[in-house]
C-alpha positions as CSV (number, residue, x, y, z in Angstrom):
1,M,13.7,-43.1,40.7
2,I,10.7,-43.3,43.1
3,L,10.9,-39.6,43.6
4,F,11.0,-39.0,39.9
5,R,7.9,-41.1,39.3
6,Y,6.1,-39.4,42.1
7,L,6.8,-35.9,40.8
8,A,6.1,-36.8,37.2
9,R,2.8,-38.4,38.1
10,E,1.7,-35.3,40.0
11,V,2.6,-33.0,37.2
12,L,1.1,-35.2,34.4
13,L,-2.2,-35.9,36.3
14,T,-2.7,-32.2,37.0
15,T,-1.8,-31.3,33.4
16,A,-4.3,-33.8,32.0
17,A,-7.0,-32.5,34.2
18,V,-6.3,-28.9,33.2
19,T,-6.1,-29.9,29.6
20,A,-9.5,-31.6,29.7
21,L,-11.1,-28.5,31.3
22,L,-9.6,-26.0,28.9
23,L,-10.4,-28.2,25.9
24,V,-14.0,-28.4,27.0
25,I,-14.2,-24.6,27.3
26,V,-12.6,-23.9,23.9
27,V,-14.6,-26.6,22.1
28,S,-17.8,-25.4,23.6
29,G,-17.1,-21.8,22.5
30,R,-16.3,-22.9,19.0
31,F,-19.3,-25.2,18.8
32,V,-21.6,-22.3,19.8
33,K,-20.0,-20.2,17.1
34,Y,-20.5,-22.8,14.4
35,L,-24.0,-23.6,15.7
36,A,-24.9,-19.9,15.2
37,Q,-23.6,-20.1,11.7
38,A,-25.6,-23.2,11.0
39,A,-28.7,-21.5,12.4
40,A,-28.1,-18.5,10.1
41,G,-27.8,-20.8,7.1
42,D,-24.1,-20.2,6.6
43,L,-23.1,-23.8,7.5
44,A,-24.7,-27.2,7.1
45,P,-25.6,-28.8,10.5
46,N,-24.3,-32.2,9.5
47,V,-20.6,-31.0,9.3
48,L,-20.4,-29.4,12.7
49,L,-18.9,-32.4,14.5
50,A,-16.4,-33.0,11.7
51,I,-15.2,-29.4,11.8
52,I,-14.7,-29.6,15.6
53,G,-12.9,-32.9,15.3
54,Y,-10.5,-31.5,12.7
55,R,-9.8,-28.4,14.8
56,I,-8.9,-30.3,18.0
57,P,-5.1,-30.6,17.1
58,S,-4.9,-26.8,16.6
59,F,-6.6,-26.3,20.0
60,L,-4.3,-28.8,21.7
61,E,-1.1,-27.1,20.4
62,L,-2.0,-24.0,22.4
63,I,-3.8,-25.6,25.3
64,L,-1.1,-28.2,26.3
65,P,1.7,-25.7,27.1
66,L,-0.7,-23.6,29.2
67,A,-2.0,-26.7,30.9
68,L,1.6,-27.8,31.7
69,F,2.3,-24.4,33.1
70,I,-0.7,-24.4,35.3
71,G,-0.2,-28.1,36.3
72,I,3.3,-27.5,37.6
73,L,2.2,-24.4,39.5
74,L,-0.6,-26.4,41.2
75,A,1.3,-29.6,41.7
76,Y,4.5,-28.1,43.1
77,G,2.6,-25.4,44.9
78,R,0.8,-28.1,46.9
79,L,4.1,-29.8,47.7
80,Y,5.5,-26.5,49.0
81,V,2.5,-25.8,51.1
82,E,2.6,-29.2,52.6
83,S,6.4,-28.8,53.2
84,E,7.3,-31.8,51.0
85,M,9.7,-29.7,49.0
86,T,11.4,-28.6,52.3
87,V,11.9,-32.3,53.1
88,L,13.3,-33.0,49.6
89,A,15.7,-30.1,50.0
90,A,16.8,-31.4,53.4
91,C,17.4,-34.8,51.8
92,G,19.8,-33.3,49.3
93,I,17.6,-32.8,46.3
94,S,19.1,-29.8,44.6
95,T,17.4,-27.2,42.3
96,G,19.2,-28.6,39.3
97,R,17.9,-32.1,39.9
98,L,14.4,-30.9,40.5
99,A,14.6,-29.0,37.2
100,L,15.7,-32.2,35.4
101,Y,12.8,-34.1,37.0
102,T,10.4,-31.4,35.8
103,L,11.8,-31.3,32.3
104,A,11.0,-35.0,31.7
105,P,7.2,-34.6,31.7
106,A,7.7,-31.3,29.9
107,L,9.5,-33.0,27.1
108,L,6.7,-35.6,26.8
109,V,4.2,-32.7,26.5
110,A,6.5,-31.0,23.9
111,L,6.5,-34.3,21.9
112,V,2.6,-34.2,21.7
113,V,2.7,-30.5,20.8
114,A,5.2,-31.3,18.1
115,L,2.9,-33.9,16.6
116,C,0.0,-31.5,16.7
117,S,1.8,-28.4,15.5
118,L,4.0,-29.9,12.8
119,H,1.6,-32.4,11.3
120,Y,-2.0,-32.8,12.6
121,S,-2.9,-29.2,13.0
122,P,-2.2,-28.1,9.4
123,W,-3.8,-31.3,8.1
124,G,-6.9,-30.6,10.2
125,I,-7.2,-27.0,9.0
126,A,-6.8,-28.2,5.4
127,Q,-9.7,-30.6,6.0
128,V,-11.9,-27.9,7.5
129,Q,-11.1,-25.7,4.5
130,A,-12.1,-28.5,2.2
131,I,-15.4,-28.7,4.0
132,F,-16.0,-25.0,3.7
133,R,-15.3,-25.3,-0.1
134,D,-17.9,-28.0,-0.4
135,A,-21.1,-26.6,-2.0
136,S,-23.2,-28.9,0.2
137,S,-21.7,-27.7,3.5
138,S,-21.5,-23.9,3.6
139,Q,-22.4,-20.7,1.9
140,G,-24.7,-22.6,-0.5
141,L,-28.5,-22.5,-0.8
142,Q,-28.5,-26.1,0.3
143,S,-27.9,-24.9,3.9
144,L,-31.1,-23.0,3.8
145,V,-33.9,-24.1,6.0
146,E,-36.9,-25.0,3.9
147,D,-39.7,-22.4,3.6
148,R,-37.7,-19.7,5.6
149,F,-36.2,-16.5,4.5
150,R,-32.4,-16.0,4.8
151,V,-30.9,-12.5,4.9
152,D,-27.3,-11.8,4.1
153,R,-26.7,-8.2,5.1
154,E,-23.1,-8.1,3.8
155,Q,-24.1,-9.0,0.3
156,G,-27.5,-7.4,0.5
157,R,-29.2,-10.6,-0.5
158,V,-32.5,-12.2,0.6
159,T,-33.2,-15.9,-0.4
160,H,-36.0,-18.3,0.1
161,V,-36.4,-21.9,-1.0
162,Q,-39.7,-23.8,-0.8
163,S,-38.1,-27.3,-0.6
164,V,-34.7,-29.1,-1.0
165,D,-34.4,-32.7,-1.9
166,E,-31.7,-35.2,-0.7
167,E,-29.6,-34.5,-3.8
168,G,-29.5,-30.8,-3.1
169,R,-31.9,-29.7,-5.8
170,M,-34.0,-26.8,-4.8
171,R,-37.6,-26.1,-5.7
172,G,-39.3,-22.7,-5.8
173,V,-36.2,-20.4,-5.5
174,F,-36.6,-16.7,-4.7
175,M,-33.6,-14.4,-4.6
176,A,-33.5,-10.6,-4.2
177,D,-30.2,-8.7,-4.6
178,R,-29.5,-5.0,-3.8
179,S,-26.1,-3.4,-4.0
180,P,-24.7,-1.6,-0.9
181,G,-26.0,2.0,-0.8
182,G,-28.5,1.3,-3.6
183,A,-26.0,2.2,-6.4
184,E,-27.5,-0.4,-8.7
185,P,-31.2,-1.2,-9.3
186,A,-32.6,-4.1,-7.3
187,V,-32.6,-7.6,-8.9
188,I,-35.2,-10.2,-8.1
189,V,-35.0,-13.7,-9.5
190,V,-37.7,-16.4,-9.3
191,A,-37.1,-19.9,-10.6
192,E,-38.8,-23.2,-10.5
193,Q,-35.7,-25.1,-9.4
194,G,-31.9,-24.7,-8.9
195,E,-28.7,-26.2,-7.6
196,I,-25.2,-25.2,-6.6
197,E,-22.3,-26.0,-9.0
198,V,-18.6,-25.6,-8.3
199,D,-16.1,-24.9,-11.1
200,P,-13.4,-27.7,-10.9
201,V,-10.7,-25.4,-12.2
202,T,-11.1,-22.1,-10.2
203,G,-13.2,-23.4,-7.3
204,D,-15.8,-20.6,-7.8
205,R,-19.3,-21.4,-6.8
206,F,-22.3,-20.8,-9.1
207,L,-26.0,-21.0,-8.6
208,R,-27.7,-22.7,-11.6
209,L,-31.4,-21.8,-11.9
210,E,-33.8,-23.3,-14.4
211,R,-37.1,-22.0,-15.8
212,G,-37.7,-18.6,-14.2
213,R,-37.9,-14.8,-14.5
214,R,-35.4,-12.1,-13.7
215,Y,-36.7,-8.6,-12.7
216,R,-34.4,-5.6,-12.6
217,G,-35.5,-2.2,-11.5
218,E,-36.7,-0.1,-8.5
219,P,-39.9,-0.9,-6.8
220,G,-42.7,1.5,-7.8
221,E,-41.2,2.5,-11.1
222,A,-42.5,1.6,-14.5
223,S,-39.1,0.9,-16.1
224,V,-38.6,-2.6,-14.8
225,Q,-36.8,-5.1,-17.1
226,V,-38.3,-8.6,-17.1
227,T,-36.2,-11.5,-18.6
228,E,-37.5,-15.0,-18.9
229,F,-34.8,-17.7,-18.9
230,Q,-34.5,-21.5,-19.2
231,V,-31.1,-21.6,-17.5
232,L,-29.4,-18.8,-15.5
233,G,-26.0,-19.0,-13.8
234,Q,-24.8,-16.6,-11.1
235,R,-21.5,-16.7,-9.2
236,L,-22.0,-16.8,-5.5
237,Q,-18.5,-16.7,-3.9
238,T,-14.9,-17.3,-4.9
239,Q,-12.6,-19.8,-3.2
240,Q,-10.2,-17.0,-2.2
241,E,-13.0,-15.2,-0.2
242,R,-13.6,-18.4,1.9
243,A,-10.1,-19.6,2.3
244,Y,-8.3,-19.9,5.6
245,P,-4.9,-18.2,5.9
246,R,-2.9,-19.9,3.2
247,L,0.2,-20.8,5.2
248,D,-1.8,-22.4,8.0
249,T,-2.6,-25.3,5.7
250,W,0.9,-25.8,4.3
251,P,2.6,-29.1,5.4
252,T,5.8,-28.5,7.4
253,R,7.9,-30.0,4.6
254,A,6.7,-27.3,2.2
255,L,7.6,-24.6,4.8
256,L,11.1,-26.1,5.1
257,D,11.6,-25.9,1.3
258,S,10.5,-22.2,1.1
259,S,12.8,-19.2,1.8
260,E,10.1,-16.6,1.8
261,P,9.4,-14.6,5.0
262,G,5.9,-15.8,5.4
263,P,6.6,-19.5,5.3
264,R,9.6,-19.0,7.5
265,A,7.6,-17.2,10.1
266,T,4.9,-19.9,10.1
267,L,7.6,-22.6,10.5
268,Q,9.2,-20.8,13.4
269,W,5.8,-20.4,15.0
270,R,5.2,-24.1,14.9
271,L,8.6,-24.9,16.3
272,S,8.1,-22.2,19.0
273,L,5.0,-24.0,20.3
274,V,7.2,-27.0,20.8
275,L,9.9,-25.0,22.7
276,L,7.2,-23.3,24.7
277,A,6.6,-26.4,26.9
278,P,10.2,-26.8,28.4
279,V,10.7,-23.1,28.9
280,V,7.4,-22.5,30.7
281,S,8.1,-25.6,32.8
282,L,11.2,-24.0,34.2
283,I,9.4,-20.7,34.8
284,A,6.6,-22.5,36.6
285,L,9.1,-24.4,38.7
286,A,10.6,-21.1,39.9
287,L,7.2,-19.4,40.5
288,S,5.7,-22.4,42.4
289,R,7.9,-21.6,45.4
290,T,5.6,-20.7,48.3
291,D,4.8,-21.8,51.9
292,H,1.7,-22.7,53.9
293,R,1.2,-19.1,55.1
294,R,1.0,-17.6,51.5
295,G,-0.8,-20.6,49.9
296,R,-0.4,-22.3,46.6
297,Y,-2.3,-19.7,44.5
298,I,-0.3,-16.6,45.6
299,K,1.8,-16.4,42.4
300,M,-0.9,-17.6,39.9
301,F,-1.8,-14.1,38.7
302,P,1.8,-12.9,38.0
303,A,2.5,-16.3,36.4
304,F,-0.4,-15.8,34.0
305,L,0.8,-12.3,33.1
306,L,4.2,-13.6,32.4
307,Y,2.9,-16.5,30.3
308,M,0.6,-14.2,28.3
309,A,3.5,-11.8,27.7
310,Y,5.5,-14.7,26.4
311,L,2.8,-15.8,24.0
312,V,2.0,-12.3,22.8
313,S,5.7,-11.6,22.2
314,L,5.9,-14.7,20.0
315,G,2.8,-13.6,18.0
316,A,4.2,-10.1,17.5
317,A,7.6,-11.5,16.4
318,R,5.8,-13.9,14.0
319,D,3.9,-11.0,12.3
320,A,7.1,-8.9,12.1
321,V,9.0,-11.8,10.4
322,A,6.2,-12.5,8.0
323,Q,6.0,-8.8,7.0
324,G,9.7,-8.5,6.6
325,R,10.2,-6.0,9.5
326,L,12.3,-8.5,11.3
327,P,14.9,-10.8,9.8
328,T,14.3,-14.6,9.9
329,V,17.4,-14.8,12.1
330,P,17.0,-14.2,15.0
331,G,13.3,-14.4,14.1
332,L,11.3,-15.8,17.0
333,W,14.3,-17.4,18.7
334,W,15.2,-14.2,20.6
335,V,11.9,-14.4,22.5
336,H,12.8,-17.9,23.7
337,A,16.3,-16.8,24.7
338,V,15.0,-13.9,26.8
339,L,12.5,-16.1,28.6
340,L,15.0,-18.9,29.1
341,V,17.4,-16.5,30.8
342,L,14.5,-15.1,32.9
343,A,13.6,-18.7,33.9
344,L,17.2,-19.5,35.0
345,A,17.4,-16.2,36.9
346,L,14.1,-16.9,38.7
347,L,15.2,-20.5,39.4
348,Y,18.8,-19.9,40.5
349,G,18.7,-16.2,41.5
350,P,18.0,-16.8,45.3
351,H,20.8,-19.4,45.4
352,W,23.3,-17.1,43.6
353,G,22.2,-14.2,45.9
354,R,22.9,-16.3,49.0
355,R,26.3,-17.3,47.8
356,L,27.2,-13.7,46.9
357,R,26.2,-12.5,50.4
358,E,28.2,-15.4,52.0
359,G,31.2,-14.5,49.9
360,R,31.0,-10.9,51.1
């Protein structure tokens, strides 16, 4: 029991340290991305921290298995370099018992991954999608910086607002639209005030302008249409154009009730992230074998390649199941089966090889 606590503590402490480091790296990268969107006027600055917080479970479901993999490689690698594993083997600690001791912290990590993958991650993504749908948080003229031009090259639109009050009402709105390639005449709208409205049924977003003029025509030409209006509404963007992948926000219970390939592939992906932890723990246990001459980092690079091949294979199998190119059975499970057989071969292969040579 003392030995189990010692090994579990080494693995869990190293895993926690690697998790914290990877989480900081991932969160920093995403924060810089969202910060750039806020600077461009695509996202309101006051929702950045909320979006990052809601996305942390989806970060952890991918980070934790990798951190466990690296943690076992580093922790056991140190024990091999300092000959502690040699002493344990001399005291009668078999490979099977060492594997059981390793699976215990791996199952704890798998439990945390299960909570994130099956519940908190889809809930968090749904909350982020709700933030993006909010007219006051993204893709609305409220996110404009006062008295600065904002250029949207994809839609060919230039907008400018003189001021925005606390309720989101804009004063002195200027908007110029030009279709891609110049197929349609340019449209310039100037209004005294405006605000964003969202259709409660469709979720479509409209810009409501009041007391202004609309100019339609090419600059320099005499045939310019001028229209004065009291109220003018213009659709900005539909809900479907802003939505996350639909299945990523589905609760796990809804995926269980569906028999379509897409939901089945998403469900198997979420469960695969849970199975990833115990399988990679066995692979890391086998690849951590080293000595003081080779060092604890000698197998880190091939271990990373094997882990990435595992994850990429799961992603490719998920896409194949979702598109109907692969049946839901075996679905993604064959990838785990292949890697589990490989882990057992790496773990017990030297022992079986010695017994075979002794038998001969």
